[in-house]
C-alpha positions, 0 to 999 in steps of 0.5 A: 468749572463744573466740578467747581460747582459742584463742589460749591453748592455741596459747601453752601447747601448746609448754609442754605437749608430750610429751617422748617419753621412753623406757625406752631400756636397762638397765645390768647389776650384778652382786649381788643385795641391796637398794638405795636411794639413786644420785647423780651425778659430773657433771664425771667422768660416774661414777654411785654406786649403793647396794646392799646393802653396798657402793656400785657405781661405773658410768663413764656413758660406758662403762656399765660397773662400775669400782669398788666400794666396800666395807664400807658396811654397809646403804648409803642415801645417797651426798653428791658433794662435788666441792669437796672430793673426797669422796664421803659414803655413808650406812652404815645397818646399821653407824650409819657414814658412810665418806668416800671420795676422789673419783677414787680411790674409796681409803677417807679415812675412816668415821666412828663417828656416835650416831644411828640407820639412817643414810638419806638424805644431803645435801652444802651446799657453801654452809656446806661441811656434810654433813648425815646423816639419821638414820631411827630417832633422829630427828635429823640428825648435821651434819659438817664437810667438810673436818676429816670432823669431828663438829659437832652433831646437830640432833633433828628430832622426826620420822623424816626423808626426802631433803633439799634445798640452797636454796645460801644458806644454809637446807637442807631436809627431809622429815619422813615420819610427820608430814607435814611439812618441817623448815627448818634454818639451815645455819650456826646449825645448828637447826630454824628453821621446821617447813612442815605440807605436807598433803594430802601424806602420807608425804613421801619424795623431795624436790627444789628449783627453787632459782630460783623458791623452790619445792620438790617432795615425792613422797607415800606417797599418790601426789601431788607437793606443790609448797611455797614455800620461803619463805613455807611454803604449799602452792603446788598439788598433783599426782597421780603414780603408785604408790610413789614415793620419789624425784623429779628436778628438771630446770632447764633442762627445768623438768620435775620426774621422780617415780620411782614403784615401781609400775614408772612415771616420771610427767613434769610440766611447770612452766608458771610457778613456781605452774603445774604439768601432767603431761606423760606417764607412762613405763613404766619396772619395778618398784621402780624407786622412785629416781631421779637425772639426769645435768644434762651429758646430761639422762639418768634413772637409776633402780636396779631388779631382777627379783623372786620370788613374795611369800611369804605374810604370818605373824605373824611376819613379817605384810609379806612382800618379794617375793625379788629374783631372783639376778643380775637388778640393773640400773639404767635408763637413761630420756632 
């Protein structure tokens, strides 16, 4: 038995080696407002960063801001559609979707929607549809990505967060206030299944392993939940840092990255489709709660800023936020 244990350890050791990731640099970006999601245009190696009322576009070869997309009030998400040369941007304060040319960044159209506070957004290349998730009206507005026309509103019976696609006709979205994942048929445009992901609480970021049909939800109770995307059963849970709002799955390295607002990055190794282990915890910066990765380079990007002192709670503002230090917004680079 001892020999078997040693052999097993030696076989597993290469799979569990730390990646020695570290915060390598910071990209400074002008502006003092808040932020949410960010997305990479892989062919062009450009990073689209939501930032208050604008979207900053950064050339990842030079780390320079090459464009600022204006009039995206309360921006949250950016969906890249390379095959259509479009980016779809959710304007949370305007209840609208801004559609821009992916090459020139010029406005194509601004589409007003009935959904309230559009947040996360997903482009599903399989169906050529854009799914806009509305936080306050608990539904999804669906656009035809070719014509830019609204084709349907899908009730979700809860607050939607991030979304993922299996690229075969199914779209998945975390429901934060119900601890669920809703499954949407991308052709019928209706909810066809609901997964309970307890013990995960308040799921936000979502990533998908298409090869193994596994969903990865980061939750408000410092837990990553792995769900079988076919059966809806919870496979396992893995501890993560506090305040995560983003997760990314690197299919090449079989790694899952959870960006934690406390100022850490949890790196999880996928040993096989049902077995996972924390490899390391990388120090980042407080507030870096969302994440994306360049699949071309394997480099990770997380936005944050410096914070001042949190004001005292009042009756009018019982949960005050610390103010952002002027001119401190930046994108962290981890590799």
